[in-house]
C-alpha positions in Angstrom: 53.1 72.8 113.4 54.5 69.7 115.1 54.2 68.9 118.8 57.6 70.4 119.7 56.9 73.6 117.8 53.5 73.9 119.7 55.2 73.4 123.1 57.9 75.9 122.2 55.2 78.5 121.1 53.4 78.0 124.5 56.7 78.3 126.4 57.7 81.5 124.5 54.3 83.0 125.3 54.7 82.3 129.0 58.3 83.6 129.0 57.2 86.8 127.2 54.5 87.3 129.9 57.0 86.7 132.7 59.5 89.1 131.3 56.9 91.8 130.9 56.0 91.3 134.6 59.6 91.0 135.7 61.7 93.2 133.5 64.7 92.9 135.8 65.0 89.2 134.6 65.5 90.4 131.0 68.5 92.5 132.2 70.3 89.2 132.9 70.1 88.1 129.2 73.1 89.3 127.1 72.3 91.7 124.3 71.8 89.7 121.0 71.5 86.4 122.8 69.3 83.6 121.3 66.9 82.5 123.9 65.9 78.8 123.8 63.3 77.2 125.9 63.7 74.0 127.9 61.0 72.0 129.7 61.6 70.3 133.0 61.3 66.6 132.6 61.0 66.5 128.8 64.4 65.4 127.6 63.1 64.8 124.0 61.8 68.3 123.7 65.0 69.7 125.3 67.2 67.9 122.9 65.1 69.3 120.0 65.3 72.8 121.4 69.1 72.7 122.1 69.8 71.3 118.6 67.6 74.0 117.0 69.3 76.7 119.0 72.7 75.6 118.0 71.6 75.5 114.3 70.0 79.0 114.5 72.7 80.8 116.5 75.2 82.8 114.6 78.9 82.2 115.2 79.8 83.8 118.6 76.1 84.5 119.5 75.4 83.5 123.1 72.6 81.1 123.7 70.6 81.4 126.9 68.5 78.4 127.9 65.4 79.1 130.0 64.0 76.1 131.8 60.3 76.0 132.6 58.2 73.7 134.7 55.7 71.4 132.9 52.9 73.2 131.0 
């Protein structure tokens, strides 16, 4: 696992915890959307995450970017 994959895994874990504690937040995410994590102040990671999301998203699938503060 590379550094970006590790950061993404940590961010996804924190996001999952947040959504469990604040289920109303998840209601704002469109059904079937691909959720991609961004990290405040880390443009290299954000570029990696955006590119990965665009590659993984199916045609017409919405992408929701969730920005987090530094780990």
